[in-house]
C-alpha positions in Angstrom: -14.0 3.4 -14.3 -10.7 3.5 -12.5 -8.8 0.3 -12.3 -6.1 -0.3 -9.6 -3.8 -3.2 -9.9 -1.6 -4.2 -6.9 1.2 -6.7 -7.1 4.3 -7.7 -5.1 2.8 -9.6 -2.3 3.9 -13.0 -1.1 5.0 -15.2 1.7 8.0 -14.0 3.7 9.5 -14.8 7.1 9.5 -12.3 9.9 12.2 -9.8 9.4 12.0 -10.0 5.7 11.1 -7.4 3.1 8.6 -6.9 0.2 8.0 -4.1 -2.2 4.4 -3.7 -3.3 3.4 -1.9 -6.5 0.0 -0.4 -7.5 -0.6 0.9 -11.1 -3.7 2.9 -11.9 -5.5 3.1 -15.2 -5.8 6.9 -14.8 -3.3 9.7 -14.2 -2.6 9.7 -10.4 -1.0 13.3 -10.9 -4.5 14.6 -10.4 -5.0 12.8 -7.1 -3.3 14.8 -4.3 -2.9 11.9 -1.9 -2.5 8.3 -2.6 -2.5 5.6 0.1 -1.9 1.9 0.8 -4.5 0.2 2.9 -4.6 -3.3 4.4 -7.2 -5.6 5.7 -6.4 -8.5 8.0 -8.9 -11.3 8.5 -11.6 -10.3 10.7 -10.6 -6.6 10.8 -11.5 -3.5 9.1 -9.5 -2.1 6.3 -7.1 0.5 7.6 -4.9 3.2 5.9 -1.3 2.4 6.7 0.6 4.9 4.5 -0.2 7.9 2.4 1.7 10.3 0.1 0.9 13.7 -1.2 2.0 15.0 -4.6 4.5 17.3 -2.9 6.1 14.1 -1.4 4.9 14.5 2.3 4.0 11.1 3.8 2.1 9.8 6.8 2.2 6.4 8.4 0.2 4.6 11.0 2.2 4.1 14.1 2.5 0.4 13.7 4.5 0.7 10.5 6.6 3.9 11.1 10.3 3.3 10.5 9.6 0.0 8.6 7.5 1.0 5.7 8.1 3.6 3.0 5.6 4.9 0.5 6.6 6.5 -2.7 4.9 7.4 -6.0 5.9 7.8 -9.7 3.2 10.0 -11.4 4.8 9.4 -14.8 4.1 5.7 -14.4 0.8 6.2 -12.5 2.3 3.9 -9.9 2.6 3.9 -6.1 5.0 1.8 -4.1 5.2 0.4 -0.6 8.6 -0.7 0.5 8.1 -3.0 3.6 11.0 -4.0 5.8 11.4 -5.8 9.1 8.0 -7.4 8.5 6.1 -8.9 11.3 3.4 -11.6 11.5 0.9 -8.8 12.4 1.5 -7.2 9.0 -0.2 -10.2 7.4 -3.1 -8.8 5.4 -4.4 -8.1 1.8 -2.9 -4.8 0.8 -4.7 -2.3 -1.4 -3.9 1.1 -2.8 -6.4 4.0 -3.5 -6.7 7.6 -3.0 -6.6 9.0 0.5 -9.5 9.6 1.3 -10.4 6.5 -0.9 -12.6 6.3 -3.8 -15.2 3.7 -4.5 -12.9 1.9 -6.8 -10.8 -0.9 -5.3 -8.4 -3.4 -6.9 -8.0 -7.0 -6.1 -5.3 -6.4 -3.6 -2.1 -8.4 -3.0 -1.8 -10.8 -0.2 1.1 -10.4 2.2 1.7 -13.2 4.6 4.5 -13.1 7.3 5.4 -16.3 9.0 7.0 -16.3 12.4 
């Protein structure tokens, strides 16, 4: 069973920054695309950023220019650098493959105060 452990969330003021990390229990080098997802209260989970093994990235429009996804296959870890945070970024953040597998971690809460 795949385990995904997200960390790095917290409470931050609008305009602040956070760096999220996600470590997998399996080698992510075999997973072409990894992604960060988020789920806000009352909303569906959405993919906000993804990165392929070759380094190409994709972002949802609402985070373009503010979030940066990266991966370190040697550490089985995916990162999400978030800057210029907005209250609407408040959500639980998860990582998974893109498209996602059935395995989800516990997520990490990001709360942005205005």
